[in-house]
C-alpha positions in Angstrom: 73.3 -20.7 -9.3 69.6 -19.7 -9.1 67.7 -20.2 -12.4 64.1 -19.4 -13.5 62.7 -22.7 -12.5 63.9 -22.4 -8.9 62.1 -19.1 -8.5 58.8 -20.5 -9.4 58.1 -20.0 -13.2 56.2 -22.5 -15.2 57.7 -24.5 -18.1 56.0 -22.4 -20.9 57.6 -19.3 -19.6 61.0 -20.9 -18.9 61.0 -22.1 -22.5 60.3 -18.5 -24.0 62.8 -16.9 -21.7 65.6 -19.3 -22.5 64.8 -18.7 -26.3 65.4 -15.0 -25.7 68.8 -15.9 -24.3 68.2 -15.3 -20.5 69.9 -18.1 -18.4 69.7 -16.6 -14.9 67.4 -14.0 -13.3 68.8 -10.4 -12.7 68.9 -9.2 -9.0 65.5 -7.4 -9.3 64.0 -10.6 -10.9 65.3 -12.9 -8.1 63.6 -10.6 -5.4 60.3 -9.6 -7.2 59.3 -12.9 -9.1 59.0 -15.2 -6.0 57.2 -12.3 -4.1 54.6 -11.8 -6.8 54.1 -15.5 -7.2 53.6 -16.4 -3.6 51.4 -13.5 -2.2 49.0 -10.5 -3.1 51.0 -7.9 -1.0 51.8 -4.6 -2.7 55.3 -4.1 -4.0 57.7 -1.0 -4.5 60.7 -1.9 -6.4 63.5 0.7 -6.9 65.5 -0.1 -10.0 67.0 1.6 -13.0 66.1 1.0 -16.6 68.0 -2.0 -18.0 67.9 -4.2 -14.9 65.2 -6.5 -16.1 62.2 -4.9 -14.4 59.8 -5.7 -17.3 60.3 -9.4 -16.7 60.3 -8.9 -12.9 56.6 -8.0 -13.0 55.7 -9.4 -16.4 56.5 -13.1 -16.0 54.7 -13.7 -12.7 51.7 -11.6 -13.9 51.4 -13.7 -17.1 51.5 -16.9 -15.0 48.6 -15.8 -12.8 46.4 -14.6 -15.7 43.0 -16.5 -15.9 43.2 -17.3 -19.8 39.5 -18.5 -19.9 38.3 -15.1 -18.7 38.2 -12.7 -21.7 38.4 -9.5 -19.6 41.2 -7.1 -18.5 43.0 -8.5 -15.4 46.3 -6.7 -15.6 47.0 -3.2 -16.4 50.4 -1.7 -16.9 50.8 2.2 -17.0 54.0 3.8 -18.3 55.0 7.4 -19.3 55.9 7.1 -23.0 54.6 5.6 -26.2 58.0 3.9 -26.8 58.2 2.3 -23.4 54.5 1.2 -23.9 55.3 -0.5 -27.2 58.5 -2.2 -25.8 56.7 -3.6 -22.8 54.0 -5.0 -25.0 56.5 -6.6 -27.3 58.2 -8.2 -24.3 55.1 -9.6 -22.7 54.0 -11.1 -26.1 57.4 -12.8 -26.4 57.3 -14.1 -22.8 53.8 -15.5 -23.4 54.8 -17.1 -26.8 53.9 -20.7 -25.6 50.7 -19.7 -23.7 47.5 -20.1 -25.7 44.5 -17.8 -25.6 46.4 -14.8 -24.1 45.7 -11.2 -25.6 48.2 -8.2 -24.9 47.1 -4.9 -26.1 48.9 -1.5 -25.9 47.1 1.7 -25.9 48.7 5.1 -26.4 48.1 8.5 -28.1 49.2 9.8 -31.5 47.4 7.0 -33.4 43.8 6.0 -34.2 41.9 5.1 -31.1 39.3 3.0 -33.1 41.9 0.1 -33.7 42.8 0.0 -30.0 39.0 -0.2 -29.1 38.6 -3.1 -31.5 41.5 -5.0 -30.0 40.1 -4.5 -26.3 36.7 -5.8 -27.4 38.2 -9.0 -28.8 39.0 -10.0 -25.2 42.2 -8.5 -24.1 43.5 -9.8 -20.6 46.5 -7.5 -20.3 46.6 -3.7 -21.2 49.8 -1.7 -21.4 49.0 2.0 -21.7 50.0 5.6 -21.3 48.0 7.5 -18.7 46.3 9.9 -21.1 44.9 7.3 -23.5 44.0 4.8 -20.8 41.9 7.5 -19.1 40.3 8.3 -22.5 39.2 4.7 -23.0 37.9 4.5 -19.5 35.8 7.6 -20.0 34.4 6.1 -23.3 33.4 2.9 -21.2 35.5 0.7 -23.5 38.1 -0.1 -21.0 36.5 -1.6 -17.8 38.7 -2.1 -14.7 36.2 -3.9 -12.4 37.9 -7.3 -12.9 41.5 -5.9 -12.8 43.4 -7.5 -9.8 46.9 -6.3 -10.6 48.1 -2.8 -11.5 51.7 -1.9 -12.4 53.0 1.8 -12.4 56.2 1.5 -14.4 58.7 4.4 -14.1 56.3 6.1 -11.7 58.8 8.9 -11.0 58.8 9.8 -14.8 55.0 9.7 -15.0 54.7 12.1 -12.1 57.4 14.4 -13.4 55.6 14.5 -16.8 52.4 15.7 -15.1 50.3 12.6 -15.1 49.4 12.6 -11.5 45.6 13.5 -12.0 45.4 10.9 -14.7 46.8 8.3 -12.4 44.5 9.3 -9.5 41.5 8.9 -12.0 42.6 5.4 -13.3 43.5 4.0 -9.8 40.2 5.3 -8.4 38.4 3.1 -10.9 40.0 -0.2 -9.9 39.3 -2.5 -7.1 40.6 -1.7 -3.6 41.5 -5.4 -3.3 43.9 -5.1 -6.3 47.7 -5.8 -6.0 49.6 -2.6 -7.0 53.3 -2.8 -8.1 55.2 0.4 -8.3 58.5 0.5 -10.2 60.6 3.6 -10.0 64.3 4.7 -10.4 64.0 7.0 -7.4 61.8 7.3 -4.4 60.8 11.0 -4.9 58.2 12.9 -2.7 55.6 12.5 -5.4 56.2 8.8 -5.7 56.1 8.4 -1.9 52.7 10.2 -1.7 51.2 8.1 -4.4 52.5 5.0 -2.6 50.9 6.1 0.7 47.6 7.0 -1.0 47.1 3.8 -3.0 49.2 1.1 -1.4 48.9 -0.7 2.0 51.8 -2.5 3.8 54.0 -2.6 0.6 57.0 -4.7 0.5 60.0 -2.5 -0.6 62.7 -4.0 -2.9 65.7 -2.1 -4.0 68.7 -2.9 -6.1 71.9 -1.1 -6.7 71.2 2.4 -8.2 74.2 1.8 -10.5 73.0 0.0 -13.6 73.8 -3.6 -13.8 75.7 -2.8 -17.1 77.8 0.0 -15.5 80.6 -2.6 -14.8 81.2 -2.9 -18.5 81.1 0.9 -19.1 84.1 3.2 -19.4 83.6 6.7 -18.5 85.6 9.3 -20.7 85.7 13.0 -20.1 86.9 15.6 -22.8 87.7 19.0 -21.2 87.1 21.7 -24.0 86.4 25.3 -24.3 82.6 25.9 -24.9 83.1 27.5 -28.2 84.8 24.3 -29.5 82.2 22.0 -28.2 80.5 21.1 -31.5 83.9 20.6 -33.1 84.9 18.3 -30.4 81.7 16.3 -30.9 82.5 15.9 -34.5 86.0 14.7 -33.7 84.8 12.1 -31.3 82.3 10.8 -33.9 84.9 10.8 -36.7 87.5 9.0 -34.4 84.9 6.1 -33.8 83.9 5.1 -37.3 81.7 2.2 -36.1 80.0 4.2 -33.4 76.3 3.4 -32.5 75.0 5.6 -29.9 72.9 8.4 -28.4 73.9 12.0 -28.0 72.2 13.7 -25.1 71.4 17.4 -25.1 69.8 19.7 -22.6 67.1 21.4 -24.7 64.9 20.7 -27.7 66.6 23.6 -29.6 70.1 22.4 -28.9 68.9 18.9 -30.1 67.6 20.2 -33.5 70.7 22.6 -34.0 73.1 19.7 -33.6 71.0 17.3 -35.7 70.7 19.8 -38.6 74.4 20.5 -38.6 75.3 16.8 -38.4 72.8 15.9 -41.4 74.1 18.9 -43.3 77.7 17.7 -43.0 76.9 14.2 -44.1 76.7 12.3 -40.8 74.5 9.3 -40.4 72.4 10.9 -37.7 68.9 12.2 -36.8 67.1 13.5 -33.8 63.9 12.9 -31.7 62.1 15.9 -30.2 58.7 17.3 -29.4 58.3 18.9 -32.8 58.2 15.8 -34.7 54.9 14.2 -35.5 54.2 10.7 -34.3 54.9 9.1 -37.7 58.2 11.1 -38.1 59.2 9.9 -34.6 58.3 6.2 -35.5 60.4 6.5 -38.6 63.4 7.9 -36.8 63.2 5.1 -34.1 62.7 2.4 -36.6 65.8 3.4 -38.6 67.9 3.7 -35.3 66.7 0.3 -34.0 67.6 -1.5 -37.3 71.0 0.5 -37.3 70.3 2.5 -40.5 71.2 5.5 -38.2 74.4 5.5 -36.4 73.7 8.4 -34.0 70.5 9.6 -32.4 70.3 13.0 -30.9 67.8 13.5 -28.0 66.9 15.0 -24.7 66.2 13.0 -21.7 62.5 13.6 -22.1 62.4 12.4 -25.8 64.5 9.3 -25.0 62.2 8.0 -22.1 61.3 4.5 -22.7 63.9 4.1 -25.5 65.5 0.7 -25.0 67.9 -0.2 -27.7 70.5 -3.0 -27.5 74.1 -3.0 -28.6 74.8 0.7 -28.1 78.7 1.3 -28.2 78.6 4.9 -27.0 76.5 7.5 -24.9 77.8 11.0 -25.5 76.7 13.7 -23.0 76.9 16.9 -25.1 75.4 18.6 -22.1 75.9 17.2 -18.6 72.7 16.7 -16.5 72.4 18.5 -13.2 71.3 15.3 -11.4 74.1 12.6 -11.1 71.4 9.9 -11.2 70.3 11.1 -14.7 73.9 10.5 -15.8 73.9 6.9 -14.5 70.6 6.4 -16.1 72.0 7.7 -19.5 75.2 5.7 -19.3 73.4 2.5 -18.4 72.0 2.3 -21.8 75.4 0.9 -23.2 77.5 -1.9 -21.8 74.6 -4.4 -21.6 74.5 -8.2 -21.8 78.3 -8.4 -21.0 79.2 -6.1 -23.9 81.6 -3.3 -23.5 80.4 0.4 -23.7 81.7 3.9 -23.4 80.0 6.9 -21.8 81.5 10.3 -22.8 81.2 13.6 -21.2 82.0 16.8 -23.1 82.6 19.4 -20.4 84.1 22.8 -20.0 86.2 24.0 -16.9 83.1 25.4 -15.1 81.6 21.9 -14.9 84.2 20.4 -12.6 81.7 20.3 -9.6 79.2 18.4 -11.6 81.8 15.8 -12.5 83.0 15.4 -9.0 79.4 14.9 -7.9 78.8 12.2 -10.4 81.9 10.4 -9.4 81.1 10.6 -5.7 77.5 9.6 -5.8 77.7 7.1 -8.6 81.2 5.5 -7.5 82.6 5.8 -11.0 85.9 7.3 -12.1 86.2 9.4 -15.4 89.2 8.8 -17.5 90.5 12.2 -18.9 91.0 12.0 -22.7 92.4 14.5 -25.2 90.3 15.4 -28.3 91.7 13.4 -31.2 93.8 15.4 -33.7 93.1 15.5 -37.4 96.1 13.3 -38.1 94.8 10.5 -35.8 91.1 10.7 -37.0 92.3 10.3 -40.6 94.5 7.4 -39.8 91.7 5.7 -37.9 89.2 6.3 -40.7 91.6 5.1 -43.3 92.6 1.8 -41.5 88.8 1.3 -40.9 88.0 1.7 -44.6 90.9 -0.7 -45.6 89.7 -3.3 -43.0 86.1 -3.1 -44.6 87.5 -3.5 -48.1 89.5 -6.4 -47.0 86.7 -8.2 -45.2 84.0 -7.6 -48.0 82.6 -10.7 -49.4 83.3 -11.1 -53.2 80.5 -12.5 -55.3 82.3 -13.6 -58.5 79.1 -14.5 -60.4 77.7 -11.0 -59.8 80.7 -9.0 -60.7 82.0 -11.3 -63.6 79.9 -9.6 -66.5 81.5 -6.1 -65.6 85.1 -7.2 -64.9 86.6 -6.9 -68.6 85.3 -3.3 -68.8 86.7 -2.5 -65.4 90.1 -4.0 -66.3 90.3 -2.0 -69.5 89.5 1.3 -67.6 92.1 0.6 -65.1 94.9 -1.0 -67.2 97.1 2.1 -67.3 97.3 2.3 -63.6 99.8 0.3 -61.6 99.2 -1.2 -58.2 100.3 1.8 -56.3 98.4 4.4 -58.4 95.3 2.2 -58.1 95.5 2.3 -54.3 96.1 6.0 -54.2 93.0 6.6 -56.5 90.9 4.4 -54.5 91.9 6.0 -51.1 91.3 9.5 -52.6 88.0 8.6 -53.9 86.7 7.3 -50.6 88.6 9.4 -48.3 88.9 13.0 -49.6 86.2 14.4 -47.3 88.4 13.6 -44.1 91.7 14.7 -45.7 90.3 18.0 -46.9 88.6 18.8 -43.6 91.6 17.8 -41.3 94.6 18.5 -43.4 95.3 21.8 -41.6 93.5 21.2 -38.4 95.0 22.1 -35.1 94.8 20.6 -31.6 91.7 22.0 -29.8 92.6 20.6 -26.4 92.6 23.0 -23.5 96.4 23.5 -23.8 96.0 24.8 -27.3 93.0 26.9 -26.2 94.9 28.7 -23.4 97.5 29.7 -25.8 95.0 30.7 -28.6 92.9 32.8 -26.2 95.6 35.5 -26.2 94.6 38.8 -27.8 95.1 39.0 -31.5 96.6 42.1 -33.1 93.6 44.1 -34.1 95.3 45.7 -36.9 95.4 42.5 -38.9 91.5 42.2 -38.7 88.7 43.2 -40.9 85.1 43.7 -39.9 82.4 41.9 -41.9 78.6 42.1 -41.9 76.5 39.0 -42.6 72.8 39.0 -43.4 71.6 36.6 -40.5 71.1 37.4 -36.9 69.2 36.2 -33.8 65.8 36.0 -35.5 67.4 33.4 -37.9 68.8 31.4 -35.0 72.6 31.8 -35.8 75.0 31.4 -32.9 78.7 32.2 -32.5 79.5 28.5 -32.7 77.5 27.9 -35.9 79.2 31.0 -37.5 82.6 29.7 -36.6 81.7 26.2 -38.0 80.4 27.8 -41.3 83.7 29.9 -41.6 85.8 26.8 -41.1 83.8 24.9 -43.7 84.0 27.7 -46.3 87.7 28.2 -45.8 88.4 24.4 -45.2 90.5 25.2 -42.2 90.2 25.5 -38.4 93.1 27.7 -38.0 91.6 31.0 -39.0 91.9 33.7 -36.5 88.4 35.1 -35.6 88.0 38.1 -33.3 84.7 39.4 -31.8 81.3 38.3 -32.9 78.3 40.5 -32.4 75.0 38.9 -33.3 72.2 41.5 -33.7 68.5 41.0 -34.4 68.7 40.7 -38.3 72.4 40.6 -39.0 75.8 39.8 -37.6 79.2 41.7 -37.4 82.4 39.7 -36.8 86.1 40.3 -37.1 88.4 37.9 -39.0 92.0 37.8 -40.2 92.4 40.1 -43.2 94.5 37.5 -45.1 91.4 35.5 -45.9 89.3 38.3 -47.2 89.2 37.2 -50.9 88.6 33.5 -50.1 85.9 34.5 -47.6 84.0 36.8 -50.0 84.2 34.4 -53.1 83.0 31.4 -51.1 80.7 32.7 -48.5 77.9 33.9 -50.7 77.4 30.4 -52.0 76.1 29.2 -48.7 72.5 28.8 -47.5 71.5 28.9 -43.9 68.0 28.1 -42.6 66.6 29.0 -46.1 68.5 32.3 -46.2 71.2 32.8 -48.9 74.1 34.3 -47.0 75.5 37.7 -48.2 78.7 38.9 -46.8 80.0 42.5 -46.9 83.0 44.3 -45.5 81.9 46.9 -43.1 83.3 49.7 -40.9 80.8 48.9 -38.1 82.5 48.5 -34.7 81.6 45.4 -32.6 79.8 46.6 -29.4 81.2 45.5 -26.1 78.4 43.9 -24.2 80.1 44.0 -20.8 82.2 46.8 -19.4 84.2 46.8 -16.1 82.8 49.2 -13.5 85.3 52.0 -12.7 86.2 51.9 -9.0 85.3 55.2 -7.3 88.3 57.0 -5.7 87.8 57.6 -2.0 89.5 60.7 -0.4 91.9 60.0 2.4 89.6 62.1 4.6 86.5 60.0 3.9 88.5 56.7 4.4 89.5 57.9 7.8 86.1 58.9 8.7 84.7 55.6 7.5 87.1 53.7 9.6 85.9 55.4 12.7 82.7 53.4 12.4 84.0 50.0 11.4 82.2 48.0 14.1 78.8 47.5 15.5 79.4 49.4 18.7 80.7 52.5 16.8 77.8 52.4 14.3 75.3 52.3 17.2 77.2 55.3 18.9 77.2 57.3 15.6 73.3 56.7 15.3 72.7 57.9 18.7 74.7 61.2 18.3 72.7 61.9 15.0 69.3 61.4 16.8 70.4 63.9 19.5 71.5 66.3 16.8 68.1 66.2 15.2 66.3 66.7 18.4 68.3 69.8 19.1 67.6 71.2 15.7 63.9 70.9 16.2 63.9 73.5 19.0 
């Protein structure tokens, strides 16, 4: 078995690595570390996040730093603030037993003055985002004349985020004799062009595209009608009471919508997206890392550089178009020998995407049914009982209150006490799911049959497109108000400033009494019965009837030769008419 000593690392680095729990190098480390320790040849390494690439370039680079020289000798460029901070923390941990080494991270969104002071103290290693690094070079604070090693980490992401000009500027300021290390998940055209421009005779190392943690990841797929997608997400979350994971969405707006709904419904969740300030983003990430948050909702862009251990689930609320992005997402769970689950919530139109992911990534999705309300309640209840059973009892702390507690509860027998306790802790799930129906595709196919319009009433609601309401959100609000998922809802017509929808006439009184107590996006909802008709947005074109004579005439010219002959006759006719 190859260990870190056999691949050439010194005792100080081996000691710090072993303290971090790493016993043997990963495939990318086995290939990169000896190469970087033995020669100055440029390196292109193709590897996914989570394969140990930070140690692959970090450990040999630290070993070769001249600690007596108080100038920048290594610069690591990466796409996001989060990745910048993570790499900096890792390199500081690796160099724990090495004296006189200074690692400084530089990134936007915070005061530049503190970063300038840290650099002037004699930093030898700089980890930075391209924008802030370029700014510090222009201010003549960051000098790269002594730099002999440059790392481009997640080069494909930096280029896709529009940092090409910044990278060109920074690399032009470094010595032509430097060693350049390029780490990327994919070898895109842009990455290839930058490697040709700034690297010479580079050694190329590639490890399996599938994340090293993928062997420990189960891939589940839930097929669901799109209008029940959010309901499916809730049920999956409720069925996994100890879930700790990331929900991936396609757009910033979708991320915010789901986060707002989750928070309003009492879920332990939050989101990261571009509209957050840096302080807000840091607060969310801090709470997620220390597990104060169970679920983080994000886009791929917002989650770049986010490296969190012990994730139990990855949920793909929206499937990516690129199969490699799915692999990148799923590889965030199932690490360090632990089991993980990657979930895809897909509709019938996304079958092609699923097959593409399976074929290209050599994985197999396990088809699952959306959990029923009964199963969710059972799972949550057993989890609650297990928590109570395993809670540590501190006799000294509770002793002063026990007499009062016993007096309050003395009229309840054992069975009654258990019932009261379960109801107090568990009513939210019981109320929500008591009348819930199966929302799997079998139910949906039956449920999609046309309802009898005579049993429907039309209502007008005072929110529309400009307020951000969507059909899914409206259905979710109706279900919450009526505490049921079984209500028959007909057409929904969302207009600019208001919405008209059809609903079963049986719920009229309950709907009117409870709906007007709801607030949506700072608007107090007002519901009124209306006679307005829901407009049909799409109508089928009526086929034109063709007379038998025209059909026969058209059939005379049903091939190329006939069409040419017909054209020649028409030209001759026009010539005759001219004279």
